[in-house]
C-alpha positions as CSV (number, residue, x, y, z in Angstrom):
1,M,-16.1,-8.0,-17.5
2,P,-14.2,-7.6,-14.7
3,A,-13.3,-4.1,-13.3
4,L,-9.6,-4.8,-13.9
5,S,-10.2,-5.2,-17.2
6,A,-11.7,-2.2,-18.0
7,L,-9.7,0.2,-16.4
8,P,-6.1,0.9,-18.9
9,F,-4.5,2.5,-15.7
10,L,-4.4,-0.3,-13.6
11,K,-2.8,-2.8,-16.6
12,P,0.4,-4.1,-16.1
13,V,3.2,-2.0,-18.2
14,H,5.8,-4.8,-19.4
15,L,9.2,-5.9,-20.0
16,R,9.9,-6.3,-23.8
17,P,8.8,-9.3,-24.9
18,P,10.9,-12.3,-24.0
19,R,13.6,-13.4,-26.5
20,S,14.4,-17.0,-27.8
21,S,17.3,-18.3,-25.4
22,P,20.4,-20.1,-27.5
23,R,18.8,-23.5,-26.9
24,G,15.5,-22.3,-28.5
25,Q,13.8,-21.8,-24.8
26,R,12.0,-18.6,-24.3
27,R,12.9,-16.6,-21.1
28,H,9.7,-15.8,-19.0
29,T,9.5,-12.5,-17.3
30,L,7.4,-10.9,-14.8
31,P,5.7,-7.3,-15.6
32,A,8.1,-4.6,-14.5
33,S,5.3,-2.9,-12.6
34,E,1.6,-3.6,-12.5
35,F,-1.0,-2.3,-10.8
36,R,-4.1,-4.7,-9.5
37,C,-6.5,-5.2,-6.3
38,L,-5.1,-7.3,-3.5
39,S,-6.3,-10.9,-2.6
40,P,-6.2,-12.7,0.7
41,E,-3.2,-14.4,-0.5
42,D,-1.0,-10.9,-0.7
43,A,-2.1,-10.5,3.1
44,V,1.1,-11.6,4.5
45,S,2.9,-8.9,2.3
46,V,0.7,-6.1,3.0
47,F,1.3,-7.2,6.8
48,E,5.1,-7.0,6.8
49,I,5.3,-3.7,5.3
50,E,2.7,-2.0,7.1
51,R,4.2,-3.2,10.3
52,E,7.4,-2.0,9.7
53,A,5.9,1.7,8.2
54,F,3.5,2.1,11.3
55,I,5.3,0.4,14.4
56,S,7.8,2.9,14.2
57,V,5.8,5.9,14.1
58,S,3.1,5.1,16.1
59,G,3.5,2.1,17.7
60,D,0.8,0.2,16.1
61,C,-0.5,-0.7,12.9
62,P,-3.8,0.6,11.2
63,L,-4.9,-2.7,10.3
64,H,-3.5,-6.5,11.9
65,L,-3.3,-9.7,9.9
66,D,-6.7,-10.9,10.5
67,E,-8.4,-7.5,9.6
68,I,-6.2,-7.2,6.7
69,R,-7.5,-10.7,5.4
70,H,-11.1,-9.3,6.6
71,F,-11.3,-6.6,4.4
72,L,-9.2,-8.5,1.5
73,N,-11.9,-11.0,1.9
74,L,-15.4,-8.8,1.9
75,C,-13.9,-6.2,-0.8
76,P,-11.0,-6.6,-2.9
77,E,-12.2,-4.7,-5.5
78,L,-11.3,-1.3,-3.1
79,S,-7.6,-2.1,-2.6
80,L,-4.9,-1.5,-5.2
81,G,-1.6,-3.3,-5.0
82,W,1.6,-2.2,-6.8
83,F,3.9,-4.7,-7.5
84,E,7.2,-4.8,-9.2
85,E,8.5,-7.7,-10.7
86,G,5.9,-9.7,-8.8
87,R,7.0,-8.0,-5.6
88,L,4.9,-5.7,-4.0
89,V,6.3,-2.4,-3.0
90,A,3.2,-0.2,-1.9
91,F,-0.8,-0.7,-1.4
92,I,-4.0,0.6,-0.6
93,I,-6.8,-1.1,1.5
94,G,-10.2,0.6,1.4
95,S,-13.8,-0.4,2.4
96,L,-17.1,0.9,2.0
97,W,-19.0,3.6,5.0
98,D,-22.4,4.6,4.7
99,Q,-22.5,7.6,7.0
100,E,-21.1,11.4,6.3
101,R,-18.5,10.7,8.9
102,L,-16.2,8.3,10.0
103,S,-17.1,6.1,13.3
104,Q,-14.9,4.2,15.5
105,A,-17.1,1.0,13.9
106,A,-15.7,2.5,10.8
107,L,-12.0,0.6,11.8
108,T,-13.7,-2.9,11.3
109,L,-16.6,-2.5,9.3
110,H,-17.4,-2.8,5.6
111,K,-21.0,-1.4,4.3
112,P,-21.7,-2.7,1.6
113,Q,-24.3,-0.4,0.4
114,G,-22.3,2.8,1.4
115,T,-21.1,5.2,-1.4
116,A,-17.8,6.5,0.5
117,V,-14.9,4.5,0.1
118,H,-13.0,4.7,3.8
119,I,-9.2,4.4,2.9
120,H,-7.6,2.3,6.0
121,V,-4.3,2.6,5.2
122,L,-1.9,3.4,2.4
123,A,1.7,2.2,2.8
124,V,4.9,2.0,0.9
125,H,7.9,-0.7,1.2
126,R,11.2,1.1,3.3
127,T,13.5,0.1,0.1
128,F,11.1,2.4,-2.3
129,R,10.2,5.4,0.2
130,Q,11.0,9.1,-0.9
131,Q,10.4,8.0,-4.9
132,G,6.8,9.4,-4.9
133,K,5.4,6.0,-5.0
134,G,2.7,7.2,-2.5
135,S,1.4,9.8,-4.5
136,I,1.3,8.1,-7.4
137,L,-0.7,4.7,-6.2
138,M,-3.1,7.4,-4.4
139,W,-3.6,9.1,-7.9
140,R,-4.1,6.0,-9.4
141,Y,-6.5,4.5,-7.0
142,L,-8.7,7.6,-7.0
143,Q,-8.9,7.1,-11.1
144,Y,-10.0,3.8,-9.7
145,L,-12.6,4.7,-7.7
146,R,-14.0,7.1,-10.6
147,C,-14.7,4.2,-12.9
148,L,-17.0,2.6,-10.1
149,P,-20.5,3.6,-10.1
150,F,-21.0,3.5,-6.5
151,A,-18.1,5.4,-5.4
152,R,-18.8,9.0,-4.3
153,R,-16.3,10.1,-1.8
154,A,-13.3,8.9,-0.6
155,L,-12.6,9.3,3.2
156,L,-9.5,8.8,5.4
157,M,-8.5,10.1,8.8
158,C,-4.7,10.5,9.0
159,E,-2.4,12.2,11.9
160,D,-1.7,16.0,11.4
161,F,1.9,15.3,10.1
162,L,0.7,13.7,7.1
163,V,-2.6,16.6,6.3
164,P,-0.2,18.2,3.7
165,F,0.9,15.0,2.0
166,Y,-2.8,14.3,1.6
167,Q,-3.9,17.7,0.8
168,K,-1.4,17.5,-2.3
169,C,-3.1,14.3,-3.3
170,G,-6.5,16.6,-3.6
171,F,-8.1,15.9,-0.1
172,E,-9.5,18.4,1.6
173,A,-9.5,18.4,5.7
174,L,-13.1,18.4,7.3
175,G,-11.7,19.1,10.7
176,P,-10.7,16.5,14.0
177,C,-12.0,12.9,13.4
178,E,-14.2,11.6,16.3
179,V,-12.0,8.2,16.2
180,T,-9.4,7.5,18.3
181,V,-7.0,4.8,18.6
182,G,-5.0,4.6,22.4
183,D,-3.2,8.1,22.8
184,L,-3.2,9.2,18.8
185,A,-6.2,12.0,17.5
186,F,-6.6,12.3,13.7
187,I,-7.7,14.7,11.3
188,E,-10.6,13.6,8.5
189,M,-10.3,14.7,5.3
190,Q,-12.3,14.0,2.0
191,H,-11.8,13.8,-2.0
192,C,-15.2,14.1,-4.0
193,V,-15.5,11.2,-6.6
194,R,-17.3,12.6,-9.6
195,G,-19.8,10.5,-11.1
196,H,-19.4,7.5,-13.4
197,A,-21.1,9.0,-16.0
198,F,-19.1,12.0,-16.7
199,V,-15.7,9.8,-16.2
200,R,-16.7,7.6,-18.9
201,R,-17.2,10.1,-21.2
202,N,-13.6,11.8,-20.8
203,S,-11.2,9.0,-19.0
204,G,-11.8,5.9,-21.5
205,C,-12.7,3.7,-18.7
């Protein structure tokens, strides 16, 4: 069974069923709100949101377009997109990592035998910011990870000013990250993911 179909909190919330038009034709509507794993076909939309969100702040993007395609081909099940009426408004991209802490290699590698999910990027479209969507998307992503039997931890690195945001999402700071990008330094953060069996008994996954 596909992971998405087994996870009720990722299923779309639909608009009311379409009514028949006066001419007897049915109007088709897109889901009002949908959470789903991303595919390589979403890469351009992902990059456009990421580029606008990060270049104005840090001058660079966590992932460039070819890297986005790389991860969405290798491990699309570790991504999550939020769509409003078919339009991507926020997303997370992750990959697997097999060491206790992140290293420079974690920026580009996916380790299929790893048990730590490295969250590379979370971004929200500019017209949907300041609405709490980043927190909601992260909550749903962490719930999704709890239903994946191989996931034990979620790791990420962020600049100092983002630490309070991720702490509110349940992450704890591990200290300075050894990864650097140009002149930027980061704090590494971790969120423990509960065991698969416990979640199945308590969440309906």
